[in-house]
C-alpha positions in Angstrom: -15.9 4.0 -2.4 -14.4 2.1 0.3 -11.8 -0.8 -0.6 -8.7 -2.4 0.6 -5.1 -1.7 -0.1 -2.2 -4.3 0.8 -0.3 -2.6 3.3 2.9 -4.3 4.9 1.4 -5.9 8.0 -2.5 -5.2 7.1 -5.0 -4.9 4.4 -5.8 -1.3 4.6 -9.4 0.7 3.7 -9.3 3.5 1.6 -11.8 5.7 0.4 -12.1 6.9 -2.9 -13.9 8.3 -6.2 -14.2 6.1 -9.2 -12.2 7.0 -12.2 -12.1 5.5 -16.0 -8.7 4.6 -17.0 -8.9 4.0 -20.9 -6.4 1.4 -21.5 -8.1 -1.1 -19.2 -11.9 -0.5 -19.7 -13.7 -3.2 -18.0 -11.6 -2.9 -14.5 -12.5 -0.4 -11.2 -10.1 2.2 -10.6 -10.5 5.2 -7.8 -8.4 8.1 -6.6 -7.7 8.5 -3.4 -5.4 9.4 -0.6 -2.5 7.4 0.2 -3.5 4.6 3.1 0.4 5.8 4.7 3.0 8.7 3.6 6.0 8.1 5.2 8.7 10.2 2.5 8.0 13.9 2.0 8.2 13.2 -1.9 5.0 10.6 -1.7 2.2 11.7 -4.0 -0.5 13.6 -2.1 -3.2 11.4 -4.7 -3.3 8.0 -6.1 -4.9 5.7 -8.4 -5.5 2.2 -7.4 -7.1 -0.8 -9.0 -10.1 -1.4 -6.7 -10.4 -5.3 -7.1 -6.6 -5.8 -6.3 -5.4 -2.4 -4.6 -2.5 -2.1 -7.2 -1.3 1.4 -7.1 -1.2 2.3 -11.2 -0.3 6.2 -10.8 0.0 9.4 -8.4 0.4 12.9 -8.6 0.4 16.2 -6.4 -3.4 16.7 -7.7 -6.4 14.3 -8.5 -5.7 15.5 -11.9 -2.3 14.5 -12.1 -2.6 11.3 -10.2 -5.2 10.3 -13.1 -3.4 11.8 -15.8 -0.1 9.8 -14.5 -2.4 6.8 -14.1 -3.4 7.0 -18.1 -0.1 7.8 -19.2 1.5 4.3 -17.3 -1.4 1.9 -18.2 -1.7 3.4 -22.0 2.3 2.8 -22.4 1.7 -0.7 -22.0 0.7 -3.7 -24.0 -2.3 -5.7 -23.4 -0.1 -8.7 -22.5 1.8 -6.3 -20.1 -1.4 -5.3 -18.2 -2.9 -8.6 -18.0 0.4 -9.8 -16.7 0.3 -6.8 -14.3 -3.2 -7.8 -13.1 -2.6 -11.4 -12.9 0.5 -11.0 -10.2 -1.7 -8.1 -8.5 -4.5 -10.8 -8.1 -2.4 -13.6 -6.8 -0.7 -10.9 -4.2 -4.0 -10.2 -3.1 -5.4 -13.7 -2.6 -2.2 -13.9 -0.8 -2.9 -10.9 1.7 -6.4 -12.0 1.9 -5.6 -15.0 3.6 -2.8 -13.8 5.4 -3.5 -10.2 6.3 -5.6 -9.0 9.1 -7.4 -5.7 8.0 -6.0 -2.9 10.1 -7.2 -2.0 13.1 -8.3 2.0 13.4 -5.3 4.2 14.0 -5.2 8.1 14.7 -1.9 8.4 13.2 -3.0 7.9 9.5 -4.8 11.0 8.4 -6.5 9.3 5.5 -7.5 6.2 6.8 -11.0 5.6 7.1 -11.2 2.9 9.8 -11.7 5.2 12.9 
């Protein structure tokens, strides 16, 4: 699936595979390559909330990223999850109103905007 995550300047389109996060049933998540990787220690795979692009986990493999996302979400109370989703929805609404979708960039190997 393709969806947008919020970058520093643009909304960035990524392509990922849907995964289920038990602690947040009813929400859609996908595992994908990061839209940018500026640091050597960045994860190779991330799990993001599809609606908002909020990153919930990352790791050196798909399995590690999904496991990290599941552990991160399972360690949160329902109230913490609701606050995080509300905040992510606010940030996304603001980004939708103020940031364009990124133009195609050859420098981002993970971009689907080519």
